[in-house]
C-alpha positions as MATLAB code, in Angstrom:
seq = 'MPTKTVTVTTGGELLLGLDKKRRTLILFNNGSAVVRVGPDDSDIGTEGMPLQPLSGISFARVDGDEVFEPKRGVAASGSQTLVVVEQFGEDLIDAMEELKGAIRP';
ca = [
      89.371  123.384   91.321;
      89.550  119.939   93.503;
      92.842  120.413   95.759;
      93.909  117.547   98.463;
      97.092  116.671  100.160;
      98.370  113.439  100.217;
     100.976  111.718  102.433;
     103.424  109.593  100.932;
     105.510  107.038  102.336;
     108.352  104.874  101.142;
     105.733  102.184  100.027;
     104.101  104.514   97.180;
     100.498  105.890   97.008;
      98.426  106.595   94.449;
      98.212  110.424   93.838;
      95.314  110.303   91.237;
      93.385  108.124   89.131;
      92.475  108.210   85.456;
      90.384  111.080   84.693;
      90.018  112.181   80.989;
      88.423  115.565   81.945;
      91.826  116.689   83.999;
      93.359  119.641   81.905;
      96.236  120.647   84.489;
      97.934  118.898   87.392;
     100.200  120.854   89.765;
     101.996  118.927   92.851;
     103.576  120.570   95.273;
     106.082  118.604   97.500;
     105.273  120.380  101.174;
     107.612  117.483  102.698;
     111.447  117.360  104.224;
     112.563  115.006  101.415;
     112.492  113.936   97.692;
     109.209  112.783   96.317;
     109.422  110.795   93.251;
     106.453  110.959   90.878;
     105.284  108.707   88.139;
     102.579  106.957   85.933;
     100.618  104.193   87.803;
     101.975  101.445   86.094;
     106.242  102.354   86.267;
     108.750  101.773   88.837;
     108.841  105.150   90.160;
     111.022  104.625   93.111;
     113.918  104.338   90.413;
     112.738  106.094   87.356;
     109.945  108.672   88.806;
     110.703  112.252   88.096;
     112.252  114.097   91.519;
     110.188  116.325   92.984;
     112.426  118.182   95.436;
     111.180  119.318   99.329;
     109.381  122.535   99.127;
     108.907  122.752   95.089;
     106.247  122.125   92.610;
     105.688  121.150   88.958;
     102.627  121.725   86.679;
     101.754  119.653   83.989;
      99.191  120.730   81.179;
      97.404  119.017   78.423;
      97.754  121.483   76.272;
     101.774  121.149   76.367;
     101.390  117.433   75.567;
     101.297  116.261   79.218;
      99.168  113.106   79.795;
      97.518  114.791   82.855;
      94.474  112.271   82.728;
      96.889  109.316   83.524;
      96.696  107.989   86.901;
     100.079  109.243   88.992;
     101.598  107.525   92.110;
     104.248  109.179   94.243;
     107.124  107.008   96.537;
     109.013  109.378   99.220;
     112.530  109.052   99.531;
     112.367  108.776  103.091;
     109.586  108.784  105.873;
     106.126  110.116  105.473;
     106.067  113.367  103.158;
     103.006  115.926  102.230;
     102.346  116.234   98.926;
      99.747  119.222   97.858;
      97.651  118.206   94.734;
      95.501  120.512   92.541;
      93.648  119.420   89.441;
      92.502  122.007   87.029;
      89.317  120.579   84.664;
      89.058  124.165   82.701;
      89.776  126.949   84.679;
      92.770  129.166   84.405;
      96.545  128.225   85.106;
      96.590  131.532   87.494;
      93.332  130.115   89.580;
      95.142  126.851   90.030;
      98.314  128.477   91.497;
      96.133  130.854   93.770;
      94.560  127.602   94.982;
      97.758  125.755   95.705;
      99.191  129.094   97.534;
      96.291  128.970  100.317;
      97.375  125.158  100.718;
     100.843  125.014  101.243;
     102.796  125.963  104.485;
     103.924  129.379  105.406;
];
């Protein structure tokens, strides 16, 4: 299960590219400021979903979420760290265990 950290700034960063095989996506804001997340082609600075500091969200294809689409993030201030976990068929429980090892204590 691929896990990575992405530094997100006020200028915005590409979190994930297009991947039709992705089934589940977990994003965790490991920073100290809000990070807005949205599709690659949206105005995420104003329309993106706000992800509060030290909180996460999961998206699942089985729930109708478009997890395969590209995602971008933009920080409300400074540079924030986002943990990104992609799932390609494993159980969501396995993805959550992977996330636990990647976030700060």
